[in-house]
N, C-alpha and C positions, 0 to 999 in steps of 0.2 A: 468464312468460318462455318463449320457445320453445326447443326442444332444440338448434337450431343455434347460437344465441347462448351457451347454456350450455356446449356443447362447445368453442366458441372460447375462452371464458373459462377453462375447465379447461386447455386447451392452453397458454394464456399462463402460468397458474400453474405448470404442469408445466415449461415452458421456464425460468422464473425459478428454480424449485427445482433443475433440472439445472445451470444456470449457477452458482448459489450453491454447490452441492456440489463442483463442479470448481474453484472459485476459493479461493485462500487468503485473499483480501481482497475485500470488497464495500464500496464507498464510495458514500455518498449525497451528491450535490451538487445545489445549487439553481442552475439555469442562467438564471434570470430576468434579462433585459437583454442576453443574449449575442446577437450577430449571427451571420450565416452564416460570416463569415471566422473569428471566434473559435472557433466550434464545429468548423469544418474543421481549424483548427490543433490543437485539443484532440484530435480524433479521430486526427490524424496522429501526435501525441505518444504517445497510448495504443496505437496500432497497433504502434509500435516496441517496446512492452513486452508484446506479445501480450495486451493487455487489451481487453475488449469493453465498450462503452458503449451503453446502451439507455434509452429512455424508456418507462416502463410506468405504468399507472394505479396510484396508491397503494393502492387496494383490492386489486388483484391481488397486489402485492408483500406486502401485509399478510397475505393468505391464504397466500402462499408462506412467509413468516416463521413463521406458525403451524404449518405443516407441518414446518418445520425446527426448531421449538422454540427460536427466538431471542427470549427475553424482553427487553422494553424496546426492541426495534428499531422498533416501531410509533410511538414518539415522534418519529422523524425523518421520518415519512411525511406531511408537510403541505406544501402548495404545489407548484409545478412542480419535480419532481425528475428527475434522471437517475441511473442506477445503473451503476457501473463495477465489472466483475468482472475480477479480475487473479490470475494464478497465483502471483505473487510478493507476499508480504505487505507488503513495504516499498516497492517501486518505484512502485506506483500512488499510494499516499498522498503520497510525495515529489513525484511529477510533478504531482499535482492541487494540492497546497499551493503549489508553486512557480508553477503556472499562475494560481492564484487571487491570489497576491501580485503577479504581473506584470500581470494585467489589472484587478484590483480589482472584477471583476464576479462571477466564479464564487465560490460559497460552499460550503465543505466542512461538511456538517451532521452527519456521523457515519458509522458503518459497522460492519462486522464484520471482525475480523482473527483468523484461525485459531480461529473459533468464539466469540470474545468480542465482545460488543456494546460499542462505544465511542461517545462523543459527539464533537463537533467538536474540542474541545481534546485529547481522547485521540488522535484521528487526526493532529492536528498534532504531538503528542508522538511518535507512531510515525514520522512523516515525518522527525523529527530524529535518529532512530537511524541508526547507520552501517550500510551495506549489507554484503553477504557479503564482498566484497573488502576493505572497511575493517576488518571484524572479523578476517579472516585476517592482514592486515597488522599489526594490534595484537598478535595472538597471537604471530606470528613475532618481533616486536620484543621482547616480554616474554621469549621463549625465548632470543633472541640476546644480549641485554644482559648477563646474568651470564656467559655463555661468553666474550664479548668482554672483559669486565673481568678474568676469570681469565687469559685469554691475555695481556693487557697486564701483569698482575702477574708472571706467569712470565717474560715477556720482560724486565721491569725487574730481576728477580732475576738472570737470566742475564747481563744487561748489567753489573750491579754486580760479579758474580763474575769477569768476564773481565778479564785484565790489560790495563792501559791501554798503548797503543803510543804512544811519543813519538818 
């Protein structure tokens, strides 16, 4: 193998390593059967999430995963794969699972979320988790409920102790 090809392959591996280090989630999807319109729609959806999608040779991604010490990730590296790198650990899996359900073509094979290797079912479970705004809403609801109940109790006692006007 000549040196130029070797340098190019090393550059691809380094690019994948850099993208994976910067991403909170890396999702592996099989895009077999997708046409240009579907791929354009997927890219547009991911662009809105600041996610990057790329098609790399599985052998290059395997080398990058070895550099990053992701054990078990190589099991997802068969067939025609695209790799989605996203800064938000929940939004990319949600968007990809939704897109896969909508089109019936895209297949979520697995990925890495915050350093943990997950299979396809694990990625679907991550997609079902509430986002940041949903979690904040749940927390505020939990905090607000006892306060509201206390205020209603105090108001009921105050109303009971007030003389009735006839």
